[in-house]
One Martini backbone bead per residue (centre of mass of N, CA, C, O) as a GRO file, in nm:
protein
   66
    1MET     BB    1   1.050  -0.455  -0.842
    2ARG     BB    2   0.766  -0.254  -0.917
    3VAL     BB    3   0.618  -0.046  -1.170
    4HIS     BB    4   0.361   0.224  -1.173
    5LEU     BB    5   0.178   0.412  -1.413
    6ASP     BB    6  -0.053   0.680  -1.386
    7ALA     BB    7  -0.150   0.841  -1.662
    8GLY     BB    8  -0.398   1.010  -1.546
    9ARG     BB    9  -0.201   1.181  -1.342
   10CYS     BB   10  -0.030   1.294  -1.545
   11GLN     BB   11   0.132   1.635  -1.621
   12GLY     BB   12   0.431   1.653  -1.762
   13HIS     BB   13   0.707   1.702  -1.594
   14ASN     BB   14   0.939   1.468  -1.632
   15ARG     BB   15   1.111   1.359  -1.388
   16CYS     BB   16   1.128   1.059  -1.447
   17ARG     BB   17   1.304   1.080  -1.701
   18THR     BB   18   1.540   1.229  -1.570
   19LEU     BB   19   1.588   1.003  -1.331
   20ALA     BB   20   1.463   0.742  -1.533
   21PRO     BB   21   1.529   0.661  -1.855
   22GLU     BB   22   1.500   0.340  -1.830
   23LEU     BB   23   1.173   0.368  -1.736
   24PHE     BB   24   1.120   0.651  -1.891
   25ASP     BB   25   0.908   0.840  -2.105
   26VAL     BB   26   0.773   1.027  -2.383
   27ASP     BB   27   0.532   1.148  -2.562
   28GLU     BB   28   0.396   1.360  -2.806
   29VAL     BB   29   0.254   1.531  -2.540
   30GLY     BB   30   0.443   1.481  -2.262
   31GLN     BB   31   0.380   1.209  -2.149
   32ALA     BB   32   0.426   0.952  -1.964
   33VAL     BB   33   0.621   0.644  -2.012
   34GLN     BB   34   0.643   0.313  -1.963
   35LEU     BB   35   0.914   0.076  -2.023
   36VAL     BB   36   0.851  -0.123  -1.785
   37ASP     BB   37   0.741  -0.467  -1.776
   38GLY     BB   38   0.775  -0.543  -1.459
   39ASP     BB   39   1.068  -0.599  -1.346
   40VAL     BB   40   1.315  -0.433  -1.192
   41LEU     BB   41   1.622  -0.385  -1.200
   42ALA     BB   42   1.822  -0.368  -0.931
   43HIS     BB   43   2.005  -0.119  -1.039
   44LEU     BB   44   1.710   0.062  -1.065
   45ASN     BB   45   1.570   0.112  -0.789
   46HIS     BB   46   1.669   0.395  -0.715
   47ARG     BB   47   1.541   0.538  -0.960
   48ALA     BB   48   1.251   0.461  -0.899
   49ARG     BB   49   1.238   0.607  -0.626
   50LEU     BB   50   1.301   0.888  -0.731
   51ALA     BB   51   1.065   0.916  -0.924
   52ALA     BB   52   0.838   0.873  -0.718
   53SER     BB   53   0.931   1.104  -0.507
   54ASN     BB   54   0.920   1.336  -0.762
   55CYS     BB   55   0.619   1.315  -0.808
   56PRO     BB   56   0.369   1.556  -0.790
   57GLU     BB   57   0.118   1.334  -0.863
   58TYR     BB   58   0.156   1.037  -0.774
   59ALA     BB   59   0.190   0.830  -1.047
   60ILE     BB   60   0.402   0.652  -0.887
   61LYS     BB   61   0.429   0.306  -0.818
   62LEU     BB   62   0.554   0.075  -0.573
   63LEU     BB   63   0.658  -0.277  -0.566
   64GLU     BB   64   0.764  -0.482  -0.332
   65ILE     BB   65   0.970  -0.767  -0.383
   66ASP     BB   66   1.116  -1.096  -0.305
   0.00000   0.00000   0.00000
């Protein structure tokens, strides 16, 4: 799985950081920052899905890869 954060859509709710701190952090103004560039480790797939499904701005997209 790959994760993509559209920073332009982020409104700083930071649910992603709360649900998946291994994948997301926040910058100095409270906007989400993606920590993982490339494939998400398999044991973090569930957290990536939680973060994406709980983003009120739909700023997180997931790409399932085989």
